[in-house]
C-alpha positions in Angstrom: 0.0 0.0 0.0 1.3 3.4 -0.9 2.0 6.2 1.6 -0.8 8.2 -0.1 -3.3 5.4 0.7 -2.1 5.3 4.3 -2.6 9.0 4.6 -6.1 8.8 3.1 -7.2 6.0 5.4 -5.6 7.7 8.5 -7.5 10.9 7.6 -10.7 9.0 7.2 -10.2 7.3 10.6 -9.4 10.6 12.3 -12.2 12.5 10.6 -14.8 9.8 11.6 -13.6 9.8 15.2 -13.9 13.6 15.4 -17.4 13.5 13.8 -18.6 10.9 16.3 -17.3 13.0 19.2 -18.7 16.2 17.7 -22.1 14.6 17.2 -22.1 13.3 20.8 -21.1 16.7 22.2 -23.9 18.3 20.3 -26.4 15.8 21.6 -25.1 16.2 25.2 -25.5 20.0 24.9 -29.0 19.7 23.4 -30.1 17.1 25.9 -29.0 19.3 28.8 -27.0 16.4 30.3 -25.1 18.7 32.8 -21.9 16.9 31.7 -19.6 16.9 28.7 -18.6 13.8 26.7 -15.2 13.8 28.5 -16.9 14.1 31.9 -19.3 11.3 30.9 -16.3 9.1 30.1 -14.9 9.7 33.6 -18.3 9.0 35.3 -18.8 5.8 33.2 -15.4 4.4 33.9 -15.7 5.1 37.7 -19.2 3.5 37.6 -17.9 0.4 35.8 -14.5 0.0 37.6 -15.2 1.4 41.0 -12.9 3.7 43.0 -9.4 4.2 41.5 -6.4 6.5 41.4 -6.2 9.4 39.0 -3.3 7.7 37.2 -5.5 4.5 36.7 -8.3 6.7 35.4 -6.1 8.7 33.1 -5.0 5.5 31.5 -8.6 4.3 31.0 -9.8 7.5 29.5 -6.6 8.4 27.5 -6.3 11.9 29.2 -3.1 13.5 30.5 -3.0 14.4 34.2 -3.7 18.2 33.9 -6.7 17.6 31.6 -8.1 14.9 33.9 -7.5 17.0 37.0 -9.7 19.8 35.4 -12.4 17.3 34.5 -12.4 15.8 38.0 -12.4 19.3 39.7 -15.6 20.1 37.7 -17.2 16.8 38.5 -16.4 17.3 42.2 -18.0 20.8 42.1 -21.1 19.3 40.5 -21.2 16.7 43.3 -20.8 13.7 41.1 -17.3 12.6 42.2 -15.3 12.9 45.4 -11.7 12.4 46.3 -11.1 10.0 49.2 -7.8 9.3 50.8 -6.2 6.2 49.5 -6.6 3.4 52.1 -2.9 2.3 51.8 -1.2 5.6 50.8 -2.3 8.8 52.6 -0.4 10.9 50.0 -2.8 10.0 47.2 -6.5 9.9 46.6 -9.0 7.4 45.2 -11.7 8.9 43.0 -15.2 7.7 43.9 -18.7 8.3 42.5 -21.1 10.0 44.9 -24.7 9.0 45.1 -25.5 11.9 42.7 -22.8 10.5 40.4 -24.3 7.1 40.4 -27.8 8.6 39.7 -26.4 10.7 36.9 -24.8 7.6 35.2 -28.1 5.7 35.6 -30.0 8.6 34.1 -27.7 9.1 31.2 -26.8 5.5 30.1 -29.9 5.0 28.0 -29.5 8.4 26.3 -25.9 7.8 25.6 -26.7 4.4 24.1 -29.2 6.1 21.7 -26.5 8.6 20.6 -24.1 5.7 19.9 -26.7 3.8 18.0 -27.1 6.7 15.6 -23.5 6.3 14.5 -23.9 2.5 14.0 -27.1 2.7 12.0 -27.2 0.6 8.8 -24.3 -1.7 10.0 -24.8 -5.4 10.7 -23.0 -7.8 13.0 -20.6 -8.8 10.3 -19.6 -5.1 9.8 -19.0 -4.8 13.5 -16.8 -7.8 13.7 -14.7 -6.7 10.7 -14.5 -3.2 12.2 -13.3 -4.6 15.5 -10.7 -6.8 13.8 -9.3 -3.9 11.9 -9.2 -1.6 14.9 -7.6 -4.3 17.0 -4.9 -4.8 14.4 -4.1 -1.1 14.2 -4.1 -0.8 18.0 -1.8 -3.9 18.3 0.6 -2.5 15.7 1.1 0.6 17.8 0.8 -0.7 21.3 1.0 -4.4 21.4 -2.3 -4.7 23.3 -5.8 -5.9 22.3 -9.2 -4.2 22.6 -10.9 -7.6 23.0 -12.4 -6.6 26.3 -14.7 -4.1 24.5 
């Protein structure tokens, strides 16, 4: 494959990812969700994985520490997340969903699912499997890990 084709496909992948996020952000704003897409990712991961350190969360949501700190600060102000002293290391914190955070995740899950379904319209199970295979291959080429847990 030529470099020109690589560039075209890379552009297509990047453009599509940006469009999906842009569409989701637009729907979050119109739906008056009280959180952004990035804040939702933090809430969702804390909901699914339980309390964790900021470093663990940064790895899950692919955010650098300063960006994640700003997101967490906003979620703490909204009352959805709290920082609790780490049980084994008093120099660090565990991030934890509050009752309001759990309620927000429960409230938004069906709405977020509808947003995601829009992007996947007109695709069948075979399309999904091929898409997953291709993305896993690209990911493994760059990182040596698999996305099979998705």
